[in-house]
C-alpha positions in Angstrom: -24.1 -50.8 -195.2 -22.8 -52.4 -198.4 -20.3 -55.2 -198.9 -17.4 -54.3 -201.1 -15.6 -57.7 -201.4 -15.2 -61.0 -199.6 -11.7 -62.6 -199.5 -10.9 -66.1 -198.2 -7.9 -66.1 -195.9 -5.7 -69.2 -196.0 -3.4 -69.8 -193.1 -0.2 -70.8 -194.8 3.6 -70.9 -194.5 3.9 -71.4 -198.3 3.4 -67.9 -199.7 5.8 -68.3 -202.7 4.4 -71.7 -203.6 0.8 -70.3 -203.4 1.7 -67.3 -205.5 3.1 -69.7 -208.2 0.2 -72.1 -208.0 -2.6 -69.5 -208.2 -0.6 -67.6 -210.8 -1.3 -70.6 -213.1 -5.0 -69.6 -212.7 -4.3 -66.0 -213.6 -4.0 -64.4 -210.1 -1.3 -61.8 -209.5 0.2 -60.4 -206.3 -1.8 -57.3 -205.3 -0.4 -56.8 -201.8 2.3 -58.3 -199.7 3.1 -57.1 -196.1 5.4 -60.1 -195.4 2.9 -61.7 -193.0 -0.1 -61.5 -195.4 -0.1 -61.7 -199.2 -3.2 -61.0 -201.4 -3.5 -62.3 -204.9 -6.1 -60.8 -207.3 -7.5 -61.3 -210.7 -6.3 -58.5 -213.1 -9.6 -58.8 -215.0 -11.8 -58.8 -211.9 -9.8 -57.1 -209.1 -12.3 -57.9 -206.3 -11.7 -61.6 -207.0 -9.0 -62.2 -204.4 -7.5 -64.8 -202.1 -5.1 -64.0 -199.2 -2.4 -66.2 -197.5 -1.1 -65.4 -194.1 1.3 -67.2 -191.7 -0.5 -65.4 -188.8 -2.2 -62.1 -188.2 0.2 -59.3 -187.2 -2.0 -57.7 -184.5 -4.7 -60.1 -183.6 -4.7 -63.3 -181.5 -6.1 -65.5 -184.3 -5.9 -65.8 -188.0 -9.3 -65.0 -189.6 -10.9 -67.5 -192.0 -12.2 -64.7 -194.3 -12.3 -61.0 -194.7 -15.4 -58.9 -195.5 -14.8 -55.3 -196.6 -17.8 -53.1 -195.9 -18.4 -49.4 -196.6 -19.1 -48.6 -192.9 -17.1 -50.8 -190.5 -18.3 -48.8 -187.5 -22.0 -49.6 -188.3 -21.0 -53.3 -188.9 -19.3 -53.4 -185.5 -22.3 -51.8 -183.8 -24.7 -54.3 -185.4 -22.5 -57.3 -184.4 -22.2 -56.1 -180.8 -26.0 -55.4 -180.6 -26.7 -58.9 -181.9 -24.6 -60.5 -179.2 -22.1 -62.0 -181.6 -18.7 -62.9 -180.2 -16.2 -60.2 -180.9 -12.8 -62.0 -181.2 -10.7 -58.9 -181.8 -11.9 -55.3 -181.0 -12.5 -52.6 -183.5 -9.2 -50.7 -184.2 -7.3 -48.7 -186.7 -4.3 -50.6 -188.2 -1.1 -49.0 -189.4 -1.6 -50.4 -193.0 -4.7 -48.2 -193.5 -7.6 -50.3 -192.5 -10.1 -50.2 -189.6 -11.2 -53.6 -188.6 -12.5 -56.1 -186.0 -12.9 -59.9 -185.9 -16.2 -61.6 -185.1 -17.1 -65.4 -184.9 -19.9 -66.5 -187.2 -22.4 -69.2 -186.2 -20.2 -71.9 -187.8 -17.3 -71.0 -185.6 -15.4 -69.2 -188.4 -13.5 -66.0 -187.6 -14.5 -63.1 -189.9 -12.2 -60.1 -190.3 -14.6 -57.2 -191.0 -12.8 -54.2 -192.4 -13.0 -50.8 -194.1 -10.2 -48.9 -195.7 -9.5 -45.5 -194.2 
């Protein structure tokens, strides 16, 4: 299994202000679903930060997202290890397959793969 990117998720009600602020550092809007907005560096597209008011289909807002090349293998490894699954593996309407798991620090990690 390979990691494709890691994105911090900031819980925020200030999407417009965040877009403007991080725009000063060179970030541009790469995705906006209304409830989550991702900004990316045009020169290094995997350098990203996301802002979300709350997660659309999960009970909690994740602290970070980790995109992997095999989300099913990641899910199996986490379950086998006994890690706390916070949100079950599922396909989302916006084209990702994902689950949430709690890390040893108590942070919620959104583990995903694009379909």
